[in-house]
Jmol script that loads the backbone (N, CA, C; Angstrom):
load data "model"
ATOM      1  N   MET A   1       2.969 -12.525 -15.248  1.00  0.00           N
ATOM      2  CA  MET A   1       4.260 -12.971 -14.771  1.00  0.00           C
ATOM      3  C   MET A   1       4.050 -13.668 -13.422  1.00  0.00           C
ATOM      4  N   LEU A   2       4.614 -14.838 -13.286  1.00  0.00           N
ATOM      5  CA  LEU A   2       4.473 -15.614 -12.067  1.00  0.00           C
ATOM      6  C   LEU A   2       5.302 -15.006 -10.930  1.00  0.00           C
ATOM      7  N   LEU A   3       4.883 -15.282  -9.709  1.00  0.00           N
ATOM      8  CA  LEU A   3       5.591 -14.769  -8.539  1.00  0.00           C
ATOM      9  C   LEU A   3       7.044 -15.260  -8.523  1.00  0.00           C
ATOM     10  N   SER A   4       7.252 -16.516  -8.840  1.00  0.00           N
ATOM     11  CA  SER A   4       8.618 -17.054  -8.861  1.00  0.00           C
ATOM     12  C   SER A   4       9.463 -16.358  -9.940  1.00  0.00           C
ATOM     13  N   ASP A   5       8.852 -16.018 -11.075  1.00  0.00           N
ATOM     14  CA  ASP A   5       9.558 -15.296 -12.136  1.00  0.00           C
ATOM     15  C   ASP A   5       9.928 -13.881 -11.682  1.00  0.00           C
ATOM     16  N   LEU A   6       9.005 -13.221 -10.996  1.00  0.00           N
ATOM     17  CA  LEU A   6       9.279 -11.862 -10.488  1.00  0.00           C
ATOM     18  C   LEU A   6      10.454 -11.874  -9.522  1.00  0.00           C
ATOM     19  N   ASN A   7      10.420 -12.812  -8.587  1.00  0.00           N
ATOM     20  CA  ASN A   7      11.495 -12.887  -7.603  1.00  0.00           C
ATOM     21  C   ASN A   7      12.829 -13.211  -8.258  1.00  0.00           C
ATOM     22  N   ALA A   8      12.808 -14.113  -9.240  1.00  0.00           N
ATOM     23  CA  ALA A   8      14.047 -14.468  -9.940  1.00  0.00           C
ATOM     24  C   ALA A   8      14.580 -13.272 -10.736  1.00  0.00           C
ATOM     25  N   LEU A   9      13.703 -12.518 -11.379  1.00  0.00           N
ATOM     26  CA  LEU A   9      14.137 -11.363 -12.159  1.00  0.00           C
ATOM     27  C   LEU A   9      14.716 -10.280 -11.250  1.00  0.00           C
ATOM     28  N   MET A  10      14.086 -10.025 -10.106  1.00  0.00           N
ATOM     29  CA  MET A  10      14.617  -9.028  -9.182  1.00  0.00           C
ATOM     30  C   MET A  10      15.986  -9.458  -8.639  1.00  0.00           C
ATOM     31  N   THR A  11      16.127 -10.730  -8.330  1.00  0.00           N
ATOM     32  CA  THR A  11      17.406 -11.243  -7.857  1.00  0.00           C
ATOM     33  C   THR A  11      18.479 -11.124  -8.942  1.00  0.00           C
ATOM     34  N   GLN A  12      18.098 -11.386 -10.176  1.00  0.00           N
ATOM     35  CA  GLN A  12      19.045 -11.269 -11.285  1.00  0.00           C
ATOM     36  C   GLN A  12      19.491  -9.815 -11.469  1.00  0.00           C
ATOM     37  N   MET A  13      18.563  -8.874 -11.334  1.00  0.00           N
ATOM     38  CA  MET A  13      18.937  -7.458 -11.447  1.00  0.00           C
ATOM     39  C   MET A  13      19.920  -7.078 -10.342  1.00  0.00           C
ATOM     40  N   GLN A  14      19.685  -7.568  -9.134  1.00  0.00           N
ATOM     41  CA  GLN A  14      20.598  -7.297  -8.021  1.00  0.00           C
ATOM     42  C   GLN A  14      21.969  -7.906  -8.291  1.00  0.00           C
ATOM     43  N   THR A  15      21.995  -9.099  -8.864  1.00  0.00           N
ATOM     44  CA  THR A  15      23.256  -9.783  -9.161  1.00  0.00           C
ATOM     45  C   THR A  15      24.029  -9.057 -10.259  1.00  0.00           C
ATOM     46  N   GLU A  16      23.330  -8.627 -11.299  1.00  0.00           N
ATOM     47  CA  GLU A  16      24.000  -8.002 -12.438  1.00  0.00           C
ATOM     48  C   GLU A  16      24.335  -6.524 -12.211  1.00  0.00           C
ATOM     49  N   PHE A  17      23.612  -5.861 -11.331  1.00  0.00           N
ATOM     50  CA  PHE A  17      23.837  -4.437 -11.047  1.00  0.00           C
ATOM     51  C   PHE A  17      23.916  -4.208  -9.533  1.00  0.00           C
ATOM     52  N   PRO A  18      24.897  -4.816  -8.865  1.00  0.00           N
ATOM     53  CA  PRO A  18      24.926  -4.762  -7.392  1.00  0.00           C
ATOM     54  C   PRO A  18      25.078  -3.359  -6.812  1.00  0.00           C
ATOM     55  N   GLU A  19      25.646  -2.425  -7.552  1.00  0.00           N
ATOM     56  CA  GLU A  19      25.778  -1.061  -7.038  1.00  0.00           C
ATOM     57  C   GLU A  19      24.487  -0.263  -7.189  1.00  0.00           C
ATOM     58  N   TYR A  20      23.585  -0.739  -8.027  1.00  0.00           N
ATOM     59  CA  TYR A  20      22.373   0.012  -8.341  1.00  0.00           C
ATOM     60  C   TYR A  20      21.086  -0.631  -7.832  1.00  0.00           C
ATOM     61  N   ALA A  21      21.043  -1.945  -7.741  1.00  0.00           N
ATOM     62  CA  ALA A  21      19.799  -2.652  -7.412  1.00  0.00           C
ATOM     63  C   ALA A  21      19.964  -3.487  -6.143  1.00  0.00           C
ATOM     64  N   LYS A  22      18.938  -3.418  -5.302  1.00  0.00           N
ATOM     65  CA  LYS A  22      18.958  -4.165  -4.048  1.00  0.00           C
ATOM     66  C   LYS A  22      17.564  -4.725  -3.795  1.00  0.00           C
ATOM     67  N   VAL A  23      17.484  -6.021  -3.520  1.00  0.00           N
ATOM     68  CA  VAL A  23      16.214  -6.669  -3.213  1.00  0.00           C
ATOM     69  C   VAL A  23      16.139  -6.910  -1.716  1.00  0.00           C
ATOM     70  N   GLN A  24      14.993  -6.628  -1.144  1.00  0.00           N
ATOM     71  CA  GLN A  24      14.792  -6.915   0.269  1.00  0.00           C
ATOM     72  C   GLN A  24      13.319  -7.220   0.516  1.00  0.00           C
ATOM     73  N   ALA A  25      13.055  -8.009   1.525  1.00  0.00           N
ATOM     74  CA  ALA A  25      11.671  -8.294   1.909  1.00  0.00           C
ATOM     75  C   ALA A  25      11.172  -7.130   2.742  1.00  0.00           C
ATOM     76  N   MET A  26      10.035  -6.570   2.352  1.00  0.00           N
ATOM     77  CA  MET A  26       9.483  -5.451   3.123  1.00  0.00           C
ATOM     78  C   MET A  26       8.464  -5.937   4.142  1.00  0.00           C
ATOM     79  N   GLY A  27       8.203  -7.227   4.116  1.00  0.00           N
ATOM     80  CA  GLY A  27       7.275  -7.798   5.070  1.00  0.00           C
ATOM     81  C   GLY A  27       6.860  -9.185   4.622  1.00  0.00           C
ATOM     82  N   LYS A  28       5.953  -9.773   5.371  1.00  0.00           N
ATOM     83  CA  LYS A  28       5.427 -11.099   5.074  1.00  0.00           C
ATOM     84  C   LYS A  28       3.936 -10.985   4.779  1.00  0.00           C
ATOM     85  N   SER A  29       3.472 -11.860   3.915  1.00  0.00           N
ATOM     86  CA  SER A  29       2.048 -11.925   3.613  1.00  0.00           C
ATOM     87  C   SER A  29       1.334 -12.718   4.709  1.00  0.00           C
ATOM     88  N   PHE A  30       0.014 -12.774   4.618  1.00  0.00           N
ATOM     89  CA  PHE A  30      -0.775 -13.529   5.578  1.00  0.00           C
ATOM     90  C   PHE A  30      -0.354 -14.996   5.585  1.00  0.00           C
ATOM     91  N   GLU A  31      -0.012 -15.528   4.405  1.00  0.00           N
ATOM     92  CA  GLU A  31       0.383 -16.929   4.292  1.00  0.00           C
ATOM     93  C   GLU A  31       1.889 -17.141   4.470  1.00  0.00           C
ATOM     94  N   GLY A  32       2.612 -16.094   4.838  1.00  0.00           N
ATOM     95  CA  GLY A  32       4.023 -16.232   5.161  1.00  0.00           C
ATOM     96  C   GLY A  32       5.002 -16.032   4.013  1.00  0.00           C
ATOM     97  N   ARG A  33       4.513 -15.564   2.864  1.00  0.00           N
ATOM     98  CA  ARG A  33       5.422 -15.305   1.732  1.00  0.00           C
ATOM     99  C   ARG A  33       6.073 -13.935   1.896  1.00  0.00           C
ATOM    100  N   ASP A  34       7.309 -13.820   1.403  1.00  0.00           N
ATOM    101  CA  ASP A  34       7.981 -12.521   1.397  1.00  0.00           C
ATOM    102  C   ASP A  34       7.322 -11.588   0.395  1.00  0.00           C
ATOM    103  N   ILE A  35       7.132 -10.342   0.792  1.00  0.00           N
ATOM    104  CA  ILE A  35       6.709  -9.283  -0.122  1.00  0.00           C
ATOM    105  C   ILE A  35       7.991  -8.525  -0.455  1.00  0.00           C
ATOM    106  N   ASN A  36       8.502  -8.785  -1.645  1.00  0.00           N
ATOM    107  CA  ASN A  36       9.808  -8.246  -2.017  1.00  0.00           C
ATOM    108  C   ASN A  36       9.723  -6.859  -2.627  1.00  0.00           C
ATOM    109  N   LEU A  37      10.739  -6.087  -2.309  1.00  0.00           N
ATOM    110  CA  LEU A  37      10.880  -4.729  -2.790  1.00  0.00           C
ATOM    111  C   LEU A  37      12.223  -4.636  -3.506  1.00  0.00           C
ATOM    112  N   LEU A  38      12.229  -3.986  -4.658  1.00  0.00           N
ATOM    113  CA  LEU A  38      13.458  -3.757  -5.412  1.00  0.00           C
ATOM    114  C   LEU A  38      13.759  -2.264  -5.357  1.00  0.00           C
ATOM    115  N   GLU A  39      14.913  -1.930  -4.797  1.00  0.00           N
ATOM    116  CA  GLU A  39      15.356  -0.534  -4.719  1.00  0.00           C
ATOM    117  C   GLU A  39      16.385  -0.305  -5.818  1.00  0.00           C
ATOM    118  N   ILE A  40      16.189   0.755  -6.597  1.00  0.00           N
ATOM    119  CA  ILE A  40      17.133   1.100  -7.656  1.00  0.00           C
ATOM    120  C   ILE A  40      17.534   2.560  -7.492  1.00  0.00           C
ATOM    121  N   SER A  41      18.840   2.797  -7.474  1.00  0.00           N
ATOM    122  CA  SER A  41      19.387   4.145  -7.363  1.00  0.00           C
ATOM    123  C   SER A  41      20.875   4.088  -7.654  1.00  0.00           C
ATOM    124  N   ALA A  42      21.427   5.199  -8.076  1.00  0.00           N
ATOM    125  CA  ALA A  42      22.872   5.277  -8.284  1.00  0.00           C
ATOM    126  C   ALA A  42      23.554   5.285  -6.918  1.00  0.00           C
ATOM    127  N   PRO A  43      24.770   4.767  -6.840  1.00  0.00           N
ATOM    128  CA  PRO A  43      25.496   4.784  -5.573  1.00  0.00           C
ATOM    129  C   PRO A  43      25.629   6.211  -5.039  1.00  0.00           C
ATOM    130  N   SER A  44      25.505   6.353  -3.731  1.00  0.00           N
ATOM    131  CA  SER A  44      25.635   7.672  -3.095  1.00  0.00           C
ATOM    132  C   SER A  44      26.120   7.484  -1.666  1.00  0.00           C
ATOM    133  N   ALA A  45      26.463   8.577  -1.051  1.00  0.00           N
ATOM    134  CA  ALA A  45      26.881   8.547   0.344  1.00  0.00           C
ATOM    135  C   ALA A  45      25.698   8.107   1.213  1.00  0.00           C
ATOM    136  N   PRO A  46      25.950   7.322   2.268  1.00  0.00           N
ATOM    137  CA  PRO A  46      24.851   6.814   3.106  1.00  0.00           C
ATOM    138  C   PRO A  46      23.981   7.914   3.702  1.00  0.00           C
ATOM    139  N   GLU A  47      24.564   9.051   3.999  1.00  0.00           N
ATOM    140  CA  GLU A  47      23.786  10.125   4.632  1.00  0.00           C
ATOM    141  C   GLU A  47      23.020  10.981   3.617  1.00  0.00           C
ATOM    142  N   GLU A  48      23.283  10.774   2.335  1.00  0.00           N
ATOM    143  CA  GLU A  48      22.613  11.564   1.308  1.00  0.00           C
ATOM    144  C   GLU A  48      21.137  11.174   1.205  1.00  0.00           C
ATOM    145  N   LYS A  49      20.276  12.162   1.289  1.00  0.00           N
ATOM    146  CA  LYS A  49      18.836  11.941   1.182  1.00  0.00           C
ATOM    147  C   LYS A  49      18.405  12.217  -0.255  1.00  0.00           C
ATOM    148  N   LYS A  50      17.548  11.346  -0.787  1.00  0.00           N
ATOM    149  CA  LYS A  50      17.035  11.491  -2.136  1.00  0.00           C
ATOM    150  C   LYS A  50      15.520  11.359  -2.117  1.00  0.00           C
ATOM    151  N   PRO A  51      14.831  12.064  -3.015  1.00  0.00           N
ATOM    152  CA  PRO A  51      13.390  11.823  -3.155  1.00  0.00           C
ATOM    153  C   PRO A  51      13.149  10.383  -3.584  1.00  0.00           C
ATOM    154  N   ALA A  52      12.029   9.837  -3.161  1.00  0.00           N
ATOM    155  CA  ALA A  52      11.701   8.455  -3.482  1.00  0.00           C
ATOM    156  C   ALA A  52      10.478   8.376  -4.382  1.00  0.00           C
ATOM    157  N   ILE A  53      10.521   7.434  -5.302  1.00  0.00           N
ATOM    158  CA  ILE A  53       9.402   7.138  -6.183  1.00  0.00           C
ATOM    159  C   ILE A  53       9.038   5.681  -5.917  1.00  0.00           C
ATOM    160  N   PHE A  54       7.779   5.451  -5.571  1.00  0.00           N
ATOM    161  CA  PHE A  54       7.315   4.138  -5.128  1.00  0.00           C
ATOM    162  C   PHE A  54       6.276   3.616  -6.111  1.00  0.00           C
ATOM    163  N   MET A  55       6.530   2.435  -6.680  1.00  0.00           N
ATOM    164  CA  MET A  55       5.623   1.821  -7.651  1.00  0.00           C
ATOM    165  C   MET A  55       5.203   0.451  -7.163  1.00  0.00           C
ATOM    166  N   THR A  56       3.913   0.191  -7.148  1.00  0.00           N
ATOM    167  CA  THR A  56       3.426  -1.131  -6.740  1.00  0.00           C
ATOM    168  C   THR A  56       2.641  -1.786  -7.871  1.00  0.00           C
ATOM    169  N   GLY A  57       2.508  -3.070  -7.769  1.00  0.00           N
ATOM    170  CA  GLY A  57       1.703  -3.829  -8.724  1.00  0.00           C
ATOM    171  C   GLY A  57       1.010  -4.965  -8.018  1.00  0.00           C
ATOM    172  N   ALA A  58       0.125  -5.618  -8.732  1.00  0.00           N
ATOM    173  CA  ALA A  58      -0.616  -6.789  -8.233  1.00  0.00           C
ATOM    174  C   ALA A  58      -1.197  -6.555  -6.844  1.00  0.00           C
ATOM    175  N   THR A  59      -1.857  -5.416  -6.688  1.00  0.00           N
ATOM    176  CA  THR A  59      -2.584  -5.177  -5.444  1.00  0.00           C
ATOM    177  C   THR A  59      -3.701  -6.213  -5.317  1.00  0.00           C
ATOM    178  N   HIS A  60      -4.275  -6.543  -6.456  1.00  0.00           N
ATOM    179  CA  HIS A  60      -5.267  -7.619  -6.554  1.00  0.00           C
ATOM    180  C   HIS A  60      -4.634  -8.725  -7.397  1.00  0.00           C
ATOM    181  N   ALA A  61      -4.939  -9.953  -7.092  1.00  0.00           N
ATOM    182  CA  ALA A  61      -4.230 -11.098  -7.668  1.00  0.00           C
ATOM    183  C   ALA A  61      -4.217 -11.136  -9.188  1.00  0.00           C
ATOM    184  N   ARG A  62      -5.272 -10.737  -9.832  1.00  0.00           N
ATOM    185  CA  ARG A  62      -5.354 -10.907 -11.293  1.00  0.00           C
ATOM    186  C   ARG A  62      -4.953  -9.656 -12.060  1.00  0.00           C
ATOM    187  N   GLU A  63      -4.293  -8.721 -11.435  1.00  0.00           N
ATOM    188  CA  GLU A  63      -3.798  -7.525 -12.125  1.00  0.00           C
ATOM    189  C   GLU A  63      -2.407  -7.813 -12.692  1.00  0.00           C
ATOM    190  N   LEU A  64      -2.326  -8.772 -13.584  1.00  0.00           N
ATOM    191  CA  LEU A  64      -1.041  -9.279 -14.044  1.00  0.00           C
ATOM    192  C   LEU A  64      -0.232  -8.241 -14.820  1.00  0.00           C
ATOM    193  N   ILE A  65      -0.889  -7.381 -15.574  1.00  0.00           N
ATOM    194  CA  ILE A  65      -0.137  -6.396 -16.356  1.00  0.00           C
ATOM    195  C   ILE A  65       0.628  -5.443 -15.437  1.00  0.00           C
ATOM    196  N   SER A  66       0.123  -5.208 -14.237  1.00  0.00           N
ATOM    197  CA  SER A  66       0.795  -4.273 -13.333  1.00  0.00           C
ATOM    198  C   SER A  66       2.148  -4.806 -12.860  1.00  0.00           C
ATOM    199  N   THR A  67       2.300  -6.117 -12.780  1.00  0.00           N
ATOM    200  CA  THR A  67       3.599  -6.676 -12.413  1.00  0.00           C
ATOM    201  C   THR A  67       4.592  -6.474 -13.546  1.00  0.00           C
ATOM    202  N   SER A  68       4.127  -6.656 -14.771  1.00  0.00           N
ATOM    203  CA  SER A  68       4.998  -6.490 -15.941  1.00  0.00           C
ATOM    204  C   SER A  68       5.422  -5.039 -16.122  1.00  0.00           C
ATOM    205  N   ILE A  69       4.515  -4.115 -15.875  1.00  0.00           N
ATOM    206  CA  ILE A  69       4.853  -2.691 -15.999  1.00  0.00           C
ATOM    207  C   ILE A  69       5.922  -2.317 -14.982  1.00  0.00           C
ATOM    208  N   ASN A  70       5.793  -2.808 -13.760  1.00  0.00           N
ATOM    209  CA  ASN A  70       6.801  -2.557 -12.726  1.00  0.00           C
ATOM    210  C   ASN A  70       8.178  -3.035 -13.179  1.00  0.00           C
ATOM    211  N   MET A  71       8.254  -4.254 -13.655  1.00  0.00           N
ATOM    212  CA  MET A  71       9.528  -4.815 -14.062  1.00  0.00           C
ATOM    213  C   MET A  71      10.075  -4.130 -15.312  1.00  0.00           C
ATOM    214  N   TYR A  72       9.194  -3.756 -16.228  1.00  0.00           N
ATOM    215  CA  TYR A  72       9.623  -3.031 -17.429  1.00  0.00           C
ATOM    216  C   TYR A  72      10.282  -1.711 -17.045  1.00  0.00           C
ATOM    217  N   LYS A  73       9.654  -0.968 -16.146  1.00  0.00           N
ATOM    218  CA  LYS A  73      10.202   0.332 -15.726  1.00  0.00           C
ATOM    219  C   LYS A  73      11.537   0.160 -15.002  1.00  0.00           C
ATOM    220  N   ALA A  74      11.648  -0.861 -14.162  1.00  0.00           N
ATOM    221  CA  ALA A  74      12.904  -1.108 -13.448  1.00  0.00           C
ATOM    222  C   ALA A  74      14.017  -1.482 -14.433  1.00  0.00           C
ATOM    223  N   LEU A  75      13.712  -2.390 -15.346  1.00  0.00           N
ATOM    224  CA  LEU A  75      14.706  -2.797 -16.354  1.00  0.00           C
ATOM    225  C   LEU A  75      15.099  -1.630 -17.252  1.00  0.00           C
ATOM    226  N   LYS A  76      14.138  -0.812 -17.605  1.00  0.00           N
ATOM    227  CA  LYS A  76      14.408   0.344 -18.469  1.00  0.00           C
ATOM    228  C   LYS A  76      15.352   1.333 -17.774  1.00  0.00           C
ATOM    229  N   LEU A  77      15.150   1.570 -16.489  1.00  0.00           N
ATOM    230  CA  LEU A  77      16.049   2.447 -15.742  1.00  0.00           C
ATOM    231  C   LEU A  77      17.481   1.921 -15.765  1.00  0.00           C
ATOM    232  N   LEU A  78      17.641   0.629 -15.510  1.00  0.00           N
ATOM    233  CA  LEU A  78      18.975   0.042 -15.484  1.00  0.00           C
ATOM    234  C   LEU A  78      19.597   0.002 -16.893  1.00  0.00           C
ATOM    235  N   GLN A  79      18.803  -0.379 -17.878  1.00  0.00           N
ATOM    236  CA  GLN A  79      19.318  -0.466 -19.243  1.00  0.00           C
ATOM    237  C   GLN A  79      19.766   0.909 -19.749  1.00  0.00           C
ATOM    238  N   GLN A  80      18.876   1.894 -19.638  1.00  0.00           N
ATOM    239  CA  GLN A  80      19.199   3.212 -20.180  1.00  0.00           C
ATOM    240  C   GLN A  80      20.212   3.966 -19.324  1.00  0.00           C
ATOM    241  N   GLY A  81      20.077   3.873 -18.017  1.00  0.00           N
ATOM    242  CA  GLY A  81      20.928   4.659 -17.135  1.00  0.00           C
ATOM    243  C   GLY A  81      22.305   4.083 -16.890  1.00  0.00           C
ATOM    244  N   VAL A  82      22.419   2.751 -16.873  1.00  0.00           N
ATOM    245  CA  VAL A  82      23.700   2.110 -16.538  1.00  0.00           C
ATOM    246  C   VAL A  82      24.363   1.531 -17.794  1.00  0.00           C
ATOM    247  N   VAL A  83      23.627   0.735 -18.546  1.00  0.00           N
ATOM    248  CA  VAL A  83      24.208   0.068 -19.712  1.00  0.00           C
ATOM    249  C   VAL A  83      24.416   1.051 -20.858  1.00  0.00           C
ATOM    250  N   ASP A  84      23.340   1.776 -21.239  1.00  0.00           N
ATOM    251  CA  ASP A  84      23.421   2.718 -22.368  1.00  0.00           C
ATOM    252  C   ASP A  84      24.045   4.056 -21.985  1.00  0.00           C
ATOM    253  N   LYS A  85      24.128   4.311 -20.688  1.00  0.00           N
ATOM    254  CA  LYS A  85      24.682   5.573 -20.153  1.00  0.00           C
ATOM    255  C   LYS A  85      23.985   6.811 -20.725  1.00  0.00           C
ATOM    256  N   ASP A  86      22.661   6.715 -20.834  1.00  0.00           N
ATOM    257  CA  ASP A  86      21.861   7.858 -21.261  1.00  0.00           C
ATOM    258  C   ASP A  86      21.942   8.929 -20.179  1.00  0.00           C
ATOM    259  N   PRO A  87      22.384  10.150 -20.503  1.00  0.00           N
ATOM    260  CA  PRO A  87      22.592  11.176 -19.471  1.00  0.00           C
ATOM    261  C   PRO A  87      21.327  11.521 -18.678  1.00  0.00           C
ATOM    262  N   ALA A  88      20.186  11.589 -19.343  1.00  0.00           N
ATOM    263  CA  ALA A  88      18.947  11.956 -18.640  1.00  0.00           C
ATOM    264  C   ALA A  88      18.549  10.867 -17.634  1.00  0.00           C
ATOM    265  N   THR A  89      18.646   9.610 -18.039  1.00  0.00           N
ATOM    266  CA  THR A  89      18.279   8.511 -17.142  1.00  0.00           C
ATOM    267  C   THR A  89      19.313   8.347 -16.032  1.00  0.00           C
ATOM    268  N   ALA A  90      20.591   8.526 -16.359  1.00  0.00           N
ATOM    269  CA  ALA A  90      21.638   8.459 -15.328  1.00  0.00           C
ATOM    270  C   ALA A  90      21.394   9.526 -14.262  1.00  0.00           C
ATOM    271  N   LYS A  91      20.933  10.700 -14.677  1.00  0.00           N
ATOM    272  CA  LYS A  91      20.623  11.771 -13.718  1.00  0.00           C
ATOM    273  C   LYS A  91      19.434  11.393 -12.838  1.00  0.00           C
ATOM    274  N   LEU A  92      18.432  10.747 -13.430  1.00  0.00           N
ATOM    275  CA  LEU A  92      17.299  10.269 -12.637  1.00  0.00           C
ATOM    276  C   LEU A  92      17.751   9.290 -11.560  1.00  0.00           C
ATOM    277  N   LEU A  93      18.659   8.392 -11.930  1.00  0.00           N
ATOM    278  CA  LEU A  93      19.187   7.419 -10.960  1.00  0.00           C
ATOM    279  C   LEU A  93      20.034   8.108  -9.885  1.00  0.00           C
ATOM    280  N   LYS A  94      20.761   9.128 -10.283  1.00  0.00           N
ATOM    281  CA  LYS A  94      21.622   9.856  -9.334  1.00  0.00           C
ATOM    282  C   LYS A  94      20.794  10.671  -8.347  1.00  0.00           C
ATOM    283  N   ASP A  95      19.705  11.254  -8.832  1.00  0.00           N
ATOM    284  CA  ASP A  95      18.925  12.197  -8.024  1.00  0.00           C
ATOM    285  C   ASP A  95      17.787  11.573  -7.226  1.00  0.00           C
ATOM    286  N   ASN A  96      17.399  10.341  -7.541  1.00  0.00           N
ATOM    287  CA  ASN A  96      16.214   9.725  -6.935  1.00  0.00           C
ATOM    288  C   ASN A  96      16.480   8.297  -6.496  1.00  0.00           C
ATOM    289  N   LYS A  97      15.596   7.802  -5.615  1.00  0.00           N
ATOM    290  CA  LYS A  97      15.543   6.376  -5.288  1.00  0.00           C
ATOM    291  C   LYS A  97      14.216   5.862  -5.829  1.00  0.00           C
ATOM    292  N   TYR A  98      14.269   4.695  -6.430  1.00  0.00           N
ATOM    293  CA  TYR A  98      13.076   4.074  -6.978  1.00  0.00           C
ATOM    294  C   TYR A  98      12.817   2.793  -6.204  1.00  0.00           C
ATOM    295  N   TYR A  99      11.585   2.633  -5.754  1.00  0.00           N
ATOM    296  CA  TYR A  99      11.184   1.440  -5.032  1.00  0.00           C
ATOM    297  C   TYR A  99      10.084   0.753  -5.843  1.00  0.00           C
ATOM    298  N   PHE A 100      10.325  -0.493  -6.214  1.00  0.00           N
ATOM    299  CA  PHE A 100       9.377  -1.276  -6.981  1.00  0.00           C
ATOM    300  C   PHE A 100       8.900  -2.454  -6.159  1.00  0.00           C
ATOM    301  N   VAL A 101       7.590  -2.571  -6.012  1.00  0.00           N
ATOM    302  CA  VAL A 101       6.977  -3.746  -5.382  1.00  0.00           C
ATOM    303  C   VAL A 101       6.046  -4.313  -6.451  1.00  0.00           C
ATOM    304  N   PRO A 102       6.569  -5.197  -7.297  1.00  0.00           N
ATOM    305  CA  PRO A 102       5.766  -5.655  -8.428  1.00  0.00           C
ATOM    306  C   PRO A 102       4.573  -6.517  -8.027  1.00  0.00           C
ATOM    307  N   ALA A 103       4.619  -7.132  -6.863  1.00  0.00           N
ATOM    308  CA  ALA A 103       3.503  -7.955  -6.385  1.00  0.00           C
ATOM    309  C   ALA A 103       3.246  -7.651  -4.915  1.00  0.00           C
ATOM    310  N   LEU A 104       2.227  -6.858  -4.671  1.00  0.00           N
ATOM    311  CA  LEU A 104       1.847  -6.548  -3.300  1.00  0.00           C
ATOM    312  C   LEU A 104       1.035  -7.711  -2.712  1.00  0.00           C
ATOM    313  N   ASN A 105       0.140  -8.256  -3.506  1.00  0.00           N
ATOM    314  CA  ASN A 105      -0.676  -9.392  -3.072  1.00  0.00           C
ATOM    315  C   ASN A 105      -0.009 -10.690  -3.526  1.00  0.00           C
ATOM    316  N   VAL A 106       1.064 -11.055  -2.849  1.00  0.00           N
ATOM    317  CA  VAL A 106       1.830 -12.241  -3.255  1.00  0.00           C
ATOM    318  C   VAL A 106       1.041 -13.540  -3.054  1.00  0.00           C
ATOM    319  N   ASP A 107       0.184 -13.587  -2.063  1.00  0.00           N
ATOM    320  CA  ASP A 107      -0.627 -14.789  -1.844  1.00  0.00           C
ATOM    321  C   ASP A 107      -1.595 -14.994  -3.003  1.00  0.00           C
ATOM    322  N   GLY A 108      -2.266 -13.949  -3.399  1.00  0.00           N
ATOM    323  CA  GLY A 108      -3.199 -14.040  -4.517  1.00  0.00           C
ATOM    324  C   GLY A 108      -2.503 -14.386  -5.816  1.00  0.00           C
ATOM    325  N   LEU A 109      -1.342 -13.776  -6.042  1.00  0.00           N
ATOM    326  CA  LEU A 109      -0.594 -14.061  -7.267  1.00  0.00           C
ATOM    327  C   LEU A 109      -0.100 -15.501  -7.288  1.00  0.00           C
ATOM    328  N   ALA A 110       0.308 -16.026  -6.142  1.00  0.00           N
ATOM    329  CA  ALA A 110       0.779 -17.413  -6.063  1.00  0.00           C
ATOM    330  C   ALA A 110      -0.358 -18.394  -6.348  1.00  0.00           C
ATOM    331  N   LEU A 111      -1.593 -18.029  -6.035  1.00  0.00           N
ATOM    332  CA  LEU A 111      -2.725 -18.913  -6.276  1.00  0.00           C
ATOM    333  C   LEU A 111      -3.048 -19.080  -7.746  1.00  0.00           C
ATOM    334  N   ILE A 112      -2.703 -18.104  -8.580  1.00  0.00           N
ATOM    335  CA  ILE A 112      -3.045 -18.215  -9.993  1.00  0.00           C
ATOM    336  C   ILE A 112      -1.878 -18.749 -10.827  1.00  0.00           C
ATOM    337  N   GLU A 113      -0.789 -19.156 -10.171  1.00  0.00           N
ATOM    338  CA  GLU A 113       0.365 -19.708 -10.917  1.00  0.00           C
ATOM    339  C   GLU A 113       0.025 -21.022 -11.548  1.00  0.00           C
TER     340      GLU A 113
END
end "model"
wireframe off; spacefill off
backbone 0.3
color backbone group
């Protein structure tokens, strides 16, 4: 999955599920690209603390399957927990925060596009 595709998919998830998904840059790469993070969780009070689950991908540029696994897991959480209203997945979203960084090495991934 290309870096531009990853960013577009994360933005689309934020647009379609604004109460559950939020995209933010967690930093900049050496070459100045945003390293984007997708946070997924059910709405909660701002002071409520939840355990966090952190998933990364593309630590090395050619680990392409790791970007797809990240996005698959994020989409699955939203599909099952929000769209399908599966009680077990909805509880996971209510009780936890999920952080997905599908491309940690954004410079390397951009080079193979």
